[in-house]
N, C-alpha and C positions, 0 to 999 in steps of 0.2 A: 457458398458451397458448404454443405452439411452431410455428414455420415453418420449413420447409428451403428454404434459399436455392439456386436453380438458376441458375447463371451460368457463363459462359466462364471459363477460367483467366486470372488477371491475372499476368503475369510480368514480370521485369526487362526482358526484351527488348521489351515493349510501351510503356515508358516514354520520354517525352521527356527529353533531357538535361537540361532546365531545368523545375523544378517548377511555375512559373507558366504555361509552354506547356502543361504536363499538366493543370493545374487548368482552362485555357481549353477544352482539348478535351473534358474531362468535362463541364465546364458547358454547352457547346454541346450535347452529347447530352442532358443533363437538360432544357435548356430547349426542345429541339425537340419539336413535336408536342403541346404542352400536357400532357405526362405528369405533370407536378408542378406544383401551385399555388405561386406564388412561389419559384422555385428559388434565388433570391438571398437567402432568409431564412436567416439563420444565428444560432446561439447564441452569445453573447459572454459569456464568464466572466472576471470580475475579482477582485480580494481587496483587502480593506482592509489597512492596515499591521500590524494584529494577526493577519492570516491568515484572517479570515472570508470565505469566498467568496460570490459573488452571480453569478446568470447570468439573461440575459433574451433574447429574440428580436430581432433588429434585421436591417434590410435592407441588405444589400451594394450600394453605389451605383457602385463602381468598382473594378477591378483592373488592375494592369500590372506590370511588372518591379520596381517599388518597393514592391508590397504591396498590401493590401486596405483600401478606405476605406468609412467609415460617417459618419453625421452624427447630432448629438446635442446636447442642452442640456449646456454644460460643468459646469453646477451640479447636474446630476442625480447619483444615486448613482454611476452608472458614470463619470461624468465627474470627480467628486470623488476616486473611489478610483484611476482612472488617473492624476490629478495627483500622487497620493501613492505609487503603485506602478504603473509603466507596463507590467508584465507581464500578458499577456492570452493567452487561448485562444479560438479560434474553432472552431465546429462546424457543419459543413453536413450535415444529416440527410436524405439523398436515399433514403428508404426504398422508395420504388416500383422503384427500381433496384438494391436492396441494395447501396447504396454510402454512404460517408461521407467527408468529408474534415475532417482535424483540423489547425489550425493553432496554432503556439505563437510567440510573437514579443513585440516591444516597439511600444507605442502611441505615436505622435507625432502633435501637432496638425497639421493641414494649414495651408497659409497662409491669411491672410485673403482674398487674392484669389481663392483656389481656392474657399473657403467661400462667398463671395459669388456667384462664378460658379455654384455648384451651387443655391444658394438661389434665384436668379433663374429656374431651371427649376421650381421646385415650383408646384404649384397655388396659387392665390390664398388659397384657404381653409387649406391647409397652412402657408403664410407666417404667416398670422394665428394659426394654432394654435401655433407656435413662440413668438410672443410671449405668447399667453393663459396657456399652461401653465407653471407653475413646476415642472417635472418632478421627480418623486420627492418633493414636500413634500406635506404634509397640507393638504386642502381641505375646506371645511365641507360642501359639498354639490355636486351637479351643477350646479344652478342657479346656483351662484357662478362656476363654470367657465364655463358659457354666457354669463353676464352679461359676464363679462371679454371673451369672444370677440365678443359683440355690440357692445361699445364700441369695440373695434378695427376691426369691420366699418364701423361708422359714421364712424370717423376715416379709414379707408384703404377707400373703396369699390372695387369690382370695376373693374380698369382703371388704378387709382393705384399707383404704386410704392410697395411696402412694404420699409423698411429692413431689413437683415439684423441680427438681434439681437446685440449684442457678446457675449453670454453664451452663444452657440450656434455651433457649427462643426464640422469634420470632425476625424477621427482616421484615421491611416494605421497600420495593423498591419504593420509590417516583419517578415516571417517568419524564425524561426531553424530551425524544422522544419515539414515539411508531410507529413502521412501520408494515403495514399490507401487506403481499406479497400473490398474487395469481398467481399460475402458468398458462402459456397458451402455446399454440403450437409455434414451431420455437423460442423459449426462448424470446418471446415478452411478458414478465411477467409484471404484474401490481404490482407496488410498491409504495403505499401512505404512506407517513410518516407525522404524527403529531410532531409539535415541539412547546415546551411551550416557550412562549414568556414573561410572567411576571405573578405575583400573587403567592398566596399560594396553595398547593395541594387542589383540588376541587374548586378552584376559579380562576384560571389562565386563560389566554387566550392562544389559540393555533392556529397556522398556519398550513395548509396542503401544501405539496410539494410532487411532483411526481418525482421518481428517474428513471433513465435508468435501465433496468434489466442487 
């Protein structure tokens, strides 16, 4: 199966000086008009200390000049792998617009205050689900999982405050590189990559390099 990507040229003069501003520009374009279902869906790739990789789709919940934030169970496979090896890759696969954004960087836990603040915005059922699921561990049956949820629902009925689980929270991926990929005909794609040169997140300098497709 092959497809010819037909897009306008994406050149260095089109770029914002700051990669997070460029990400925000592309994200607004992708999110506009319902072109893509869940444009904040991203593939998060981690690796165990022995180098074995793993990937999964996670929802981006926040981004700013400090990086990209998602939330998870810290005792899940990705949580355990990031605790041992904080290097991570994010991929935003925006295929309907023939675009991808690829991020590499380091994952740091968000503050407890930030985690609790986000947890409060989640639907009641999702709050209960964070307690019910021992993410990435083996469970005997779906019935067992549902039973855990129903026990929690009886303990914390709708309208009652659900505490944020101590083993659940956010990761902020502080980027070291951010690549913007635009597909074109004849596989002559544009790949423009920002590389952090120095400084703290939000204050560092970036250089831009073009990669062969």
